[in-house]
ROVEX-858424 format. One line per 3 residues: for each residue x, y, z of N, C-alpha, C, CB. Coordinates in steps of 0.1 Angstrom, whole numbers. Glycine has a CB too. Layout:
<sites>
X:Y:Z:X:Y:Z:X:Y:Z:X:Y:Z | ...;
</sites>
This chain:
<sites>
514:-171:-21:506:-165:-31:492:-171:-33:513:-166:-45 | 491:-184:-32:478:-191:-33:469:-187:-21:480:-206:-32 | 475:-186:-9:468:-182:3:462:-168:1:477:-182:15;
470:-159:-5:465:-145:-7:454:-145:-17:477:-136:-13 | 455:-153:-28:444:-154:-38:431:-159:-32:449:-163:-49 | 433:-169:-23:421:-175:-17:414:-165:-8:425:-187:-8;
422:-157:0:417:-147:8:410:-136:0:428:-140:17 | 416:-132:-11:410:-122:-19:397:-127:-25:419:-118:-31 | 396:-139:-30:385:-145:-35:373:-146:-25:388:-159:-41;
377:-150:-13:367:-150:-2:361:-137:1:374:-156:11 | 370:-126:1:365:-113:4:356:-108:-7:377:-103:5 | 359:-111:-20:351:-107:-31:338:-114:-31:358:-110:-44;
337:-127:-28:325:-134:-27:316:-128:-16:328:-149:-24 | 322:-125:-4:315:-119:7:308:-106:3:324:-117:19 | 316:-97:-4:311:-84:-8:300:-86:-18:323:-76:-14;
302:-96:-28:292:-98:-38:279:-103:-32:297:-109:-48 | 280:-112:-22:268:-117:-15:261:-106:-7:271:-129:-6 | 269:-98:-1:264:-87:8:256:-77:-1:275:-80:15;
261:-74:-13:255:-64:-21:244:-70:-31:266:-57:-29 | 243:-83:-31:233:-90:-39:219:-85:-36:234:-105:-38 | 212:-82:-47:198:-76:-45:189:-88:-40:193:-70:-58;
180:-84:-31:170:-94:-26:159:-95:-37:165:-90:-12 | 156:-106:-41:146:-108:-52:133:-114:-46:151:-116:-63 | 133:-119:-34:121:-126:-29:121:-124:-14:122:-141:-32;
109:-123:-8:108:-119:6:96:-126:12:108:-104:8 | 97:-130:25:86:-135:33:81:-124:42:90:-148:41 | 69:-121:42:64:-110:51:51:-115:58:60:-97:43;
50:-110:70:39:-114:79:32:-101:85:44:-123:90 | 20:-103:90:12:-93:97:3:-99:107:5:-84:86 | -6:-91:112:-17:-97:120:-30:-93:113:-17:-91:135;
-41:-98:118:-54:-94:113:-58:-81:120:-65:-106:114 | -58:-70:112:-61:-57:119:-67:-48:109:-47:-51:124 | -80:-50:106:-87:-42:96:-88:-28:101:-100:-48:92;
-88:-18:91:-88:-19:77:-73:-20:71:-95:-8:70 | -63:-21:80:-49:-21:76:-46:-35:70:-40:-18:87 | -50:-46:77:-48:-59:72:-62:-66:74:-37:-67:80;
-68:-71:63:-80:-77:63:-78:-92:58:-91:-70:54 | -83:-101:66:-81:-116:63:-95:-121:59:-74:-124:74 | -96:-126:47:-109:-132:42:-105:-144:34:-117:-122:34;
-110:-156:39:-108:-169:31:-93:-170:27:-117:-169:19 | -84:-169:37:-70:-171:35:-63:-160:26:-67:-185:30 | -71:-150:22:-66:-139:14:-64:-127:23:-75:-136:2;
-53:-120:22:-50:-108:30:-50:-96:21:-36:-110:37 | -58:-86:25:-59:-74:18:-59:-62:28:-72:-73:9 | -64:-51:25:-64:-40:34:-54:-29:30:-60:-45:48;
-55:-17:37:-47:-6:33:-32:-8:33:-51:6:42 | -27:-12:44:-12:-14:45:-8:-25:36:-8:-18:60 | -16:-36:35:-12:-47:26:-11:-42:12:-23:-58:27;
-20:-34:7:-20:-29:-7:-8:-20:-9:-32:-22:-10 | -5:-12:1:7:-2:-1:20:-10:-1:7:8:11 | 21:-20:8:34:-28:8:35:-36:-5:33:-37:20;
25:-42:-10:25:-49:-22:30:-41:-34:12:-56:-26 | 24:-29:-35:28:-20:-46:43:-16:-46:19:-7:-46 | 48:-13:-33:62:-9:-32:71:-21:-36:65:-5:-18;
68:-33:-31:77:-44:-35:76:-47:-50:73:-57:-27 | 64:-45:-56:63:-47:-70:71:-37:-78:48:-46:-75 | 72:-25:-73:80:-15:-80:95:-17:-78:76:-1:-75;
98:-24:-67:112:-28:-65:116:-40:-72:114:-30:-50 | 106:-47:-79:108:-59:-86:112:-70:-76:119:-58:-97 | 106:-70:-64:108:-80:-54:96:-89:-53:112:-74:-40;
97:-102:-54:86:-111:-53:82:-114:-39:89:-124:-61 | 70:-113:-35:65:-116:-22:62:-131:-22:52:-108:-17 | 71:-139:-15:70:-153:-15:57:-157:-8:82:-160:-8;
54:-150:3:42:-153:11:38:-142:20:43:-166:19 | 25:-140:23:21:-131:34:12:-139:43:13:-118:28 | 16:-140:55:8:-148:65:4:-139:77:16:-160:70;
-7:-142:82:-12:-134:94:-12:-143:106:-27:-129:91 | -7:-137:117:-6:-143:130:-12:-134:141:9:-147:133 | -15:-139:152:-18:-130:164:-5:-121:166:-21:-138:177;
-7:-109:170:3:-99:171:16:-103:178:-2:-86:176 | 14:-109:190:25:-112:198:34:-123:191:21:-117:212 | 27:-133:185:34:-143:178:41:-138:166:24:-154:173;
35:-128:159:41:-121:147:54:-115:151:31:-111:141 | 54:-107:162:66:-101:167:77:-111:170:63:-93:180 | 74:-122:176:84:-132:179:89:-139:166:78:-143:188;
80:-141:157:84:-147:144:94:-139:136:71:-149:135 | 92:-126:135:102:-117:128:114:-115:136:95:-104:124 | 113:-115:149:125:-113:158:134:-125:156:120:-112:173;
129:-137:155:137:-149:154:142:-151:139:130:-161:159 | 137:-143:130:142:-144:116:134:-154:109:156:-147:116 | 123:-159:114:115:-169:107:106:-162:96:106:-176:117;
106:-149:96:100:-141:85:109:-129:83:86:-136:88 | 110:-124:71:119:-113:67:113:-99:72:121:-112:53 | 100:-98:72:95:-84:75:81:-86:81:94:-76:63;
77:-75:88:64:-75:95:58:-61:94:65:-79:110 | 45:-60:91:38:-48:90:24:-50:97:36:-42:76 | 17:-40:103:20:-26:105:25:-25:119:8:-17:102;
37:-20:122:43:-20:135:46:-5:139:55:-28:136 | 43:-2:152:48:11:157:63:9:161:40:14:170 | 69:21:163:83:21:167:84:18:182:90:34:164;
93:9:186:97:7:200:112:5:200:89:-5:207 | 118:8:211:133:6:213:136:-8:212:138:12:226 | 128:-17:218:130:-31:218:130:-37:204:120:-39:226;
121:-33:195:120:-38:182:132:-33:173:107:-34:175 | 136:-21:176:147:-15:169:160:-23:171:149:0:173 | 161:-31:181:173:-39:184:175:-50:174:173:-44:198;
163:-55:169:164:-67:160:159:-64:146:157:-79:166 | 153:-52:144:147:-49:131:151:-35:126:132:-50:133 | 152:-34:113:154:-21:106:141:-15:104:162:-23:93;
140:-2:107:128:6:104:131:15:92:124:15:116 | 123:15:82:124:25:71:123:39:76:114:22:59 | 129:48:69:127:62:73:112:67:71:136:72:65;
106:60:61:92:64:57:82:55:64:90:64:42 | 72:60:70:61:52:76:50:49:65:55:59:88 | 43:38:67:32:35:58:21:45:60:26:21:61;
18:49:72:8:59:75:9:63:90:-7:53:72 | 4:74:93:3:79:107:-10:75:113:6:94:109 | -11:70:125:-24:66:131:-25:71:145:-24:50:131;
-38:72:149:-41:78:162:-47:67:171:-51:90:160 | -43:67:183:-48:57:193:-56:64:204:-36:49:200 | -68:59:207:-76:66:216:-83:56:226:-87:74:209;
-89:61:236:-97:53:245:-111:53:239:-97:59:259 | -118:41:241:-132:39:236:-140:35:249:-133:28:225 | -153:40:249:-162:38:260:-176:36:255:-161:50:270;
-184:31:264:-199:30:261:-204:44:263:-206:20:270 | -212:49:253:-217:62:253:-225:65:266:-226:65:241 | -233:56:270:-242:58:282:-234:59:295:-252:47:283;
-221:55:295:-213:56:307:-208:70:310:-202:46:307 | -208:78:299:-203:92:300:-190:93:307:-214:100:307 | -180:85:304:-167:85:310:-158:95:302:-161:71:310;
-149:101:309:-139:110:303:-125:104:304:-139:124:309 | -116:108:295:-102:104:296:-93:116:293:-99:92:286 | -89:123:304:-80:134:302:-65:130:307:-85:146:310;
-64:120:315:-52:115:320:-54:101:325:-45:124:331 | -43:94:328:-44:80:333:-52:80:346:-31:74:334 | -52:91:353:-59:91:366:-74:88:365:-57:104:373;
-79:91:353:-93:88:350:-96:74:349:-98:95:338 | -86:65:349:-88:51:348:-89:44:361:-77:45:340 | -85:51:372:-85:46:385:-98:41:389:-79:56:395;
-99:28:394:-111:22:399:-120:17:387:-120:33:406 | -114:17:375:-121:12:363:-113:0:358:-123:23:352 | -119:-8:349:-112:-19:342:-109:-15:328:-121:-32:343;
-96:-17:324:-92:-13:311:-88:-25:302:-79:-4:312 | -94:-26:290:-91:-37:281:-79:-34:272:-103:-41:273 | -69:-42:271:-57:-40:263:-54:-53:255:-45:-36:271;
-47:-52:244:-43:-63:236:-29:-67:239:-44:-60:221 | -27:-80:242:-14:-86:245:-4:-83:235:-16:-101:248 | 8:-78:239:18:-75:229:19:-62:223:18:-86:219;
8:-54:224:8:-40:219:17:-31:227:-7:-35:218 | 22:-21:220:32:-12:227:25:-1:235:41:-6:217 | 14:5:229:7:16:236:17:27:240:-1:11:248;
17:31:253:27:40:258:31:35:272:22:55:258 | 43:38:276:48:33:289:39:39:301:62:37:292 | 35:51:300:27:57:311:14:49:314:24:71:308;
8:45:303:-4:37:304:-2:23:310:-11:36:290 | 8:16:304:11:3:309:15:4:324:23:-3:301 | 24:13:328:29:14:341:17:17:351:39:26:343;
8:25:347:-3:29:356:-13:17:358:-11:41:350 | -17:10:347:-27:-1:348:-21:-13:356:-32:-5:335 | -7:-15:354:-1:-26:361:1:-23:376:13:-29:355;
4:-10:379:6:-6:393:-7:-8:400:10:8:393 | -19:-5:394:-31:-6:401:-39:-18:398:-40:7:398 | -33:-27:389:-40:-40:386:-54:-37:381:-40:-49:397;
-55:-29:371:-69:-25:366:-70:-28:351:-72:-10:368 | -63:-38:346:-63:-42:332:-66:-56:329:-50:-37:325 | -71:-59:318:-73:-73:313:-68:-73:299:-88:-77:314;
-61:-84:295:-55:-86:282:-63:-96:274:-40:-90:283 | -64:-93:260:-70:-102:251:-60:-104:239:-84:-97:246 | -64:-113:230:-55:-116:218:-57:-106:207:-58:-130:213;
-69:-100:206:-71:-90:195:-81:-80:198:-75:-98:182 | -82:-69:190:-90:-58:193:-105:-61:193:-88:-47:183 | -109:-70:184:-124:-73:183:-129:-79:196:-126:-83:172;
-121:-88:203:-124:-93:216:-126:-82:226:-114:-103:221 | -118:-72:225:-119:-60:235:-132:-53:233:-107:-51:233 | -136:-50:220:-148:-43:217:-161:-51:222:-150:-40:202;
-160:-64:220:-171:-73:225:-172:-72:240:-169:-87:221 | -161:-72:247:-161:-71:262:-166:-58:266:-146:-73:267 | -162:-47:260:-167:-34:263:-182:-33:261:-160:-23:255;
-187:-38:250:-201:-38:247:-209:-46:257:-203:-44:233 | -203:-56:263:-210:-64:273:-208:-59:287:-204:-79:272 | -201:-48:288:-199:-42:302:-189:-49:310:-212:-41:309;
-180:-57:304:-170:-64:312:-157:-56:315:-166:-77:305 | -156:-45:307:-145:-35:309:-151:-21:307:-133:-37:300 | -145:-11:313:-150:3:312:-144:11:301:-148:10:325;
-131:8:298:-123:15:288:-116:4:279:-113:25:293 | -114:7:267:-105:-1:259:-96:9:251:-112:-11:249 | -84:5:248:-75:14:240:-74:7:226:-61:15:247;
-76:15:216:-76:10:202:-73:21:192:-89:4:199 | -67:17:181:-64:26:171:-77:31:164:-54:20:160 | -77:43:160:-90:49:156:-96:43:144:-88:64:153;
-88:41:133:-93:35:121:-98:21:123:-83:35:110 | -90:13:130:-93:-1:133:-106:-2:142:-82:-8:141 | -107:8:152:-119:8:160:-132:10:153:-117:18:171;
-132:20:143:-143:23:135:-147:11:127:-141:36:127 | -137:4:121:-140:-7:113:-147:-18:122:-127:-13:107 | -142:-20:134:-148:-31:142:-162:-28:147:-139:-33:155;
-165:-16:151:-178:-12:156:-188:-13:144:-179:2:162 | -184:-10:132:-193:-11:120:-195:-26:117:-186:-4:108 | -185:-34:118:-186:-48:115:-195:-55:125:-172:-55:115;
-194:-51:138:-202:-58:148:-216:-52:150:-195:-57:162 | -218:-41:143:-231:-34:144:-234:-28:157:-242:-44:141 | -223:-23:164:-224:-17:177:-227:-2:175:-211:-19:185;
-237:3:182:-241:17:180:-237:26:192:-255:18:178 | -234:20:204:-232:28:216:-218:29:221:-240:22:227 | -208:25:213:-194:26:217:-188:38:209:-186:13:214;
-181:47:216:-176:59:209:-161:61:213:-184:71:213 | -154:67:204:-140:70:207:-139:84:214:-131:71:194 | -130:85:224:-127:98:231:-115:104:223:-123:95:246;
-119:111:212:-109:116:203:-102:129:208:-115:119:190 | -107:136:217:-102:149:221:-88:147:228:-111:156:231 | -85:136:234:-72:134:241:-67:120:237:-74:135:256;
-60:119:225:-55:106:221:-44:101:230:-49:107:206 | -43:88:231:-33:81:239:-19:85:232:-35:66:240 | -19:83:219:-7:87:211:-11:88:196:4:76:213;
-2:95:189:-3:95:174:11:89:170:-5:109:168 | 10:79:162:23:71:159:23:66:145:25:60:169 | 34:64:139:36:59:126:34:43:126:49:63:120;
29:38:115:28:24:113:39:21:102:14:19:108 | 48:12:105:59:8:96:59:-6:92:72:12:103 | 66:-10:82:70:-23:79:84:-24:85:70:-27:64;
87:-34:93:100:-36:99:107:-49:94:99:-37:115 | 120:-49:92:128:-59:86:138:-65:96:135:-54:73 | 138:-79:96:148:-86:104:162:-82:100:145:-101:104;
170:-78:109:184:-73:106:193:-84:100:190:-67:118 | 190:-96:104:199:-107:99:195:-112:85:198:-119:109 | 183:-110:82:178:-115:69:178:-104:57:163:-119:70;
178:-92:61:176:-81:51:187:-70:54:162:-75:52 | 193:-64:43:203:-54:45:197:-40:46:212:-54:32 | 205:-31:52:200:-18:55:198:-11:41:210:-10:63;
206:-14:31:204:-7:18:191:-11:12:216:-11:9 | 187:-24:14:174:-28:9:162:-21:15:172:-44:11 | 164:-19:28:153:-11:36:153:3:31:156:-12:51;
164:9:28:165:23:23:158:24:10:179:28:22 | 160:14:1:153:14:-12:138:13:-10:158:2:-20 | 134:4:-1:119:3:2:114:17:7:116:-7:13;
121:23:16:117:36:21:116:47:10:127:41:32 | 125:47:1:125:57:-10:113:54:-20:138:56:-18 | 110:42:-23:99:38:-31:85:42:-24:99:24:-35;
85:39:-11:73:42:-4:70:57:-4:74:37:11 | 81:65:-2:80:80:-2:74:85:-15:93:86:1 | 79:79:-26:74:83:-39:60:80:-41:83:76:-50;
55:68:-36:42:64:-38:32:73:-30:40:49:-32 | 37:77:-18:28:86:-10:26:100:-16:35:87:4 | 35:103:-25:33:116:-32:24:115:-44:47:121:-36;
19:103:-47:10:101:-59:-4:101:-55:14:88:-66 | -13:103:-64:-28:102:-61:-32:88:-58:-35:108:-73 | -25:78:-63:-28:64:-60:-29:61:-45:-18:55:-67;
-19:67:-38:-19:65:-24:-31:70:-17:-6:71:-17 | -35:82:-21:-47:89:-16:-60:80:-19:-49:103:-21 | -60:75:-31:-72:67:-35:-73:54:-27:-71:63:-50;
-61:48:-24:-61:36:-15:-66:40:-1:-47:29:-15 | -61:51:4:-65:55:17:-80:58:18:-57:68:21 | -85:65:8:-100:68:8:-108:56:7:-103:78:-3;
-103:46:0:-111:34:-2:-113:27:12:-103:24:-11 | -103:28:20:-104:20:33:-109:28:45:-91:14:36 | -107:42:44:-111:50:55:-123:59:52:-99:58:59;
-128:59:40:-140:66:37:-140:80:42:-152:59:43 | -131:88:37:-129:102:41:-142:110:37:-117:109:35;
</sites>
């Protein structure tokens, strides 16, 4: 009888702990304006503000938000050293260790950028042949792009997008791949006038998500986040935050 009681108590404790609401969370990101803006150890930006509002409405305290280079950020959340990471695209590899909410923070467009005077076009990866392409280490992009540039050894990797724009401006690469909103922010910041996006043929249009380590966070918690985010996106507040950062 004592053994049965112990077993029942253990099961009840397990269920109780499993269903316990998460009250505090560690989240990370990279520096990727206007989505994540790092200034004097303070992190703001579009995605940051949206994520903060959702957690506030869930009554979940953000213990810390830290910014790392993207590849390090992915490894950090994969190993469970942080509970969540934003703003991440969907990949099958990340889905193995992280929960994705049903609702994305925002949809974003990825394009090729070139120097205006070079008059280059991008209709397919074949247009990259014989050119040098700047990419960011750890970014997902699309498989067709990665496969092509690796096959022909026509790419160079950097740690962040700003480095790529500087290389393109200096003529060290012919194309760079970058998210549209982030690219506009960078060229404005650097005061570059001659770099343009080839918007007519995007590399991809993809959602940006906050992803949660499966060992640290429950699926039910992620579902709650997704529901609150969906509600926020239906409010005028979400539009105001978007317009603040993207100047529609």
